[in-house]
N, C-alpha and C positions, 0 to 999 in steps of 0.2 A: 502650622500654616503652609500651604502649598506655594511653590515658587514660579516665577517667570524668569526664564533664562535667555540671555542675549549674548551673542558672540560678537564682540567689538574689540579685536586685538590691537586696533590702532589707538586705543585709549591713551597710551603714553604720549604719542605724538599730539593728540588732542589736548592733553594737559599742558604740554610745552607751548602749544599755540595759544591757548588761553582764551580763545574767542568762541562765540556760539556759532560762528559761520564756518568753522574749520571743516574741510571736506577732504577725505583721503583721496589719493590718486585713483584713477579708473582701475588700475591693476590691483591695488589693495582692496578696493570695494569688491572686486570680483573674488579675491581670496577670501574675504569675510563671508561672502554669500556661499561659495563652494564648500567651505570647511565648516560652516555653521552647525550641521548635524552632529559634529563631534561633541558638543556640550551636552547632548542627550545622555551621555554616560554619567552625568552628575544628577540627572533628573529621575523622578518617579513617574508612574503612570498618571498621577493626578496633577502633574506639573504642566507648564506651558513653555514651548520653545518658539521664540519669535525669529522668523527667517523669511527672506524673499526667495529662497531656493525652492524651485518647483519640481525638483527631480528626486525628492526624498522617499518616494513610495517604496521602492525596492529596498532601500536601506532599512526602513521601518519594518518591512516584511521579514527581512533577514533576522533582525534582532527579536522580533515577536516570535518567530518560529523557533529561535534558540531558547525561548523561555524568558526573555527579558522585555517586559512591557515598556512601550515607548510613551513619551509625553505627547500631548496634543501640539501639533505644529500649526501655527497661524502666522499671517503676515502682519505688518505694522498697523495697517488700517483696522484690523480686527480687534486691536486692543480696546477700542471704544466699546465693544460688546461685552467686555469682561467686567465682573464686579471688582471691588477694590480689595478683596480679601486675599491678596497675594503678596508674598515677599519678592521684591525685584532683585535679581541676581545677574547683573551684567558681568562680562569677563573682567572689566575694570571700570572704575568711575572716572568721569571727565565732565567738564562743563557741557560738552556736546550731548552726551547721552542723558545727562540730567535735564537739559533743556528739551530734548526730544520727548522724554517721558512726561515732562510737565505739560507739553502740548496735548498729551493724551490724558491729562488729569491725574498723573501720578507724580507726587512731590518728592524731591530729594534735596536736602539742604547742602548744596555743594558750594563751599566758600573759598573764593580766591582772595588774596594770594596764599593764605595759610595752607589750604589743601594742595595747592600747586607745589609748594615746598615739600609737603609731606610725601608726595608721590615722586619726588625727584631722587637722584642718587645720593643726595645729602643725608637722607634717612639711613641708607646703607652705611654711609660713613660714620654716622652717629652710633649705629648699632655695633659696628666694628670697634669703635673707640671704647665703648662700654665693655665689650667682650675682652679686650686687651687688658683692661684694668682689674679684671677679676683674679682671684687666686689661681695659681697654676693648676692645670687639670691633673687628675689622678692617673689617667691612662696616657702613656707616652705617645700613642698614635694621634691624639688630639693636639693639633698644631695651634700655636698662638702666633699670628702674623704680626708684622709691623704695620702701623697705621698707614693707609694710602695718603698721598700728599696732594694738597691743592697747589696747582701750578698756574701762575698768572702771566708768564712770559716765556718766550722761546729759549732764553738763556738758561732758565731753570730746567727746561726739558733736556737740553744738552748736558747739563751737569748731572742730572739723574741717570741719563744713559751711560755715563762714564762709571757710575757706581754699580750698575747691574749688567753683568756680562751676557746674560741671556736676553736682555732687552727689557723694554717697559711697554705697558699698555696705557694709552690715554683714553679716558672716558668722559663723554659729555654729561652734563647734569641730567639730561632727559634721554628718553628712548630706551629700547630693550631688544631682546632676542638677537643680539649681535650687532644691532644698529648703534651708531654713536660710539664705536670703538675704533681705535687706531693702534695697531701693533707696530712698534718701532724696534728694530734690531740693529740698525746701522745708522750712523750720523747722516748719511745722504738721504735717508727716508724722512728726516726732519726737514731738510731743504725741500724735498719733493712735495711734502704735505704742509708746508709753511702757511699757505693761505687758509687751509682747513683749520689748522691749530689756532691761528690768530682770529679767525672768524668765530670759533667756538668760545674763545676767551673773551672776545668782545661782547658776545651775546649774553654770557652768563657770569663773567667776571673771573672765571677760572675753569680749568679742566682737572679731572682727578687722575693722578698717576699712581701706578703700582707696578711691581716687578712682574716679569713673565716667569712663572714657576715651571719646574720640570714636571709637568702634569702627566699623570697616568690615566685618570678617568674623571669624567664629569659626574656630578651627583647633585642632589638637592634634598634639603630637609623641608618637609611640608608641615605647616601649622594652620590652625584656624583660631581667630580671636572672636569670641562670642560671649556677650553678657559680661564683659571685662575679664573673662577666663581664657587662658591660653591652653590649647590642646596640641600635642605633637601627634601627627598622623603617620609619620614613617619616613624612612630613608629611601630615596628613589635614585635610579641610575639612568643617565642619558649620554649621548654623544653630541658634541658640537664640532663644526669644521674649524679650519685654521684661522678663521676670522671671528670666531665666537658665535656663529649662527647655529641655531638648532638643526640637528641632523636626524637623530632618531632617539626613541625611548626604548629601554630594555625591560622585558618581563623577566625577573630574576636577576641575579648578580652576574655581570660579565666575567668570563673566565680570566681575563687579564688582571683583574683586581681580586677576584675570589681567592686565588691561591696565595695572595699576599696579606690577607686580613687575619687578625687574631681570631682564635677559635671562640673566645668569649666575646659576645657582641654588646656587653654592657657599656662600652665606650660610646656607642651610638646614643644611648639615653643621656650620658654625661654631656655629650656635645649639644644635644637638643636642649637640655636643661640650662646650659650656659647661654645659649642663644635666647631662650625665653627670659632668663634673668636680665639679659642686656636690653631686650624690648621692654620689660617691666620697668627698668631703671629710667627709661625715657617716657614712661606713662603712655605707651603707644595705644593701649586699650581705651584711653580717654579721647583719642583722636580718630580711631579707625576700628571697624569690626569687619570681619570677613577673612578670606584665605590669605596666607602669607607664604610665598614660595621663596626659600633661601637657597640660592645657587652655591654650590660647594665644589671642591675638587679633592681628589687623592693625588699626592705628589711625592716625588723622591726629594728628600732634603739633602744637604751637602754630605751628610754621613751615609747616604744611600738607604736610609730607613724610610719606610712608608709613613707618611703623615696624612691626616685628614684636616683640611682647611674648611671649616664649617660655615664661613660667612664671606663669600666673594661679593654677593649682592643680594639684597632683599627686595622682592617684588610684592607690593601690596595690591594684589589682584589674583585672579585665577592664572594658571600657567599649565604648561604641558605635563609637568610632573604631577600635578593634582589630578589631571585627566588619567594619567597612568595609574595612579593609586586606585581610582575608581574602576578602571578596566581590570586590574588585578583581582578585584572582588568577584569577577565573572569567570576567572580562569582557574583550572585545577592547580592544586598546591605544587605538584611536582613538574608542571609544564613550564617551559621557558619560551622565549621568543623576542620579538621586537615589533615596533611600528614606526612609521615615518610619513612624511607628507611629500608628495612629488608633483611636478609640473607635467602636463600632458598637452600634446597638440590636439586640435579639434577632432573629436571622435575616438581618439586613442584611449582615453580613460575607460570608456565603455568596453573596448576590446580587451584591455588589461583585466578588467573586472571579470569578464566571462572566462578568460583563460585561467586566471588564478582560482576561480571557483571550481573549475574542472580539475586543475592540477593539485589543489590542496583542499579537498572536501572537508567540511566541518565535522568533527567528532565530539560528542558530548558524553559525560558520565556524571551521574548524581547532580544534574543541573549546572555543571561547570564545563567550560570549554577545555578539551584535552589537547586538540590539535586542529590545524586547518587555517585557511585564509579568513581574515575578518575585515570587512569594510568599516572604516571609521568616519566616513563621510559618504555622500551620495556619489554615484558614478554615472551621471546623466550624459546625454549626447553632447551637451555644450560645456561640459566640465573642463576647466583649465587646471584646477588644483584638486587633489584628492588625497585622503589619508587612508592608509591600509596597514595591515600587519600580518605576520605569520606566527602561529603558535605551534610548538612541537614538543 
């Protein structure tokens, strides 16, 4: 069955809000519109992409000319003209997207509060707990963390900080992509952020605390749950900034971690199998089907050996790592590179696109991208946000 793709990255905030009237800020709505062509990387020529972005023509032409057929782009109103023989694939489910689809005759059984809890960080906490209780891993690189702690008052935050010299991270029950995180390295930062901490505890009953690790590299394990079956798609590498927000995706293994990894990569499958076993123990397949992106990190442990922490957080939705896995299918095996999302002043995105196309012309071989600049969103005159990459 062909699919309808929708880019709604504010799904986590909509789930937390819990109402059908939730509306993202003007800036976030603009982000969704500008970046929406990105999800075409998951689509085939027979699929549909819903977007109100009107500047996608050049983006479509670029990928068609490279030999990758694009889906059909339509706006929301045009859904009424479609038949019902489509699988609906939003970036993530929420009451808002389910209600909006229902208005156009497409039903999805989104149940609150059960689904609201499922899409919260409590699910990540449950998966980590199951992971910890498994037998010790065979490969030393695979790290078994201590369970994150639920914190329901300021005094507990202060006590935890004393136990972790590198500091702690506080996480709210909802939000993602670096939102809802507070990094605390000194006691004065607890005082400075007291109102934020108390407000989040009051809203959800607790925040989740975990230590700040000696991180080397961000990564993610990509899975999909379909027909009650779990499939591991691969290990992905990305960067985040100092506050945990997405910075860039890597094509290939970054050199800073590549030189530290074991020659045998069987440890990757072991880590993935352990995460799958943890999800199975929770009967996650009975509650959810679709992509699961599990954020992970490589870290230096106290003995200065490299360890792989495979379950920092589980995202029951599409994510940038999944997009990266799909993009890699279009790139030559020996090529490397990166891609990221930037903010542009009015008119500057278009200038950037023209300059990069000249400076890094696209080169193809055997139907794969060998090198060059690649647009991963449109670059129209009114573009405020745009995704782009360099392959080499």
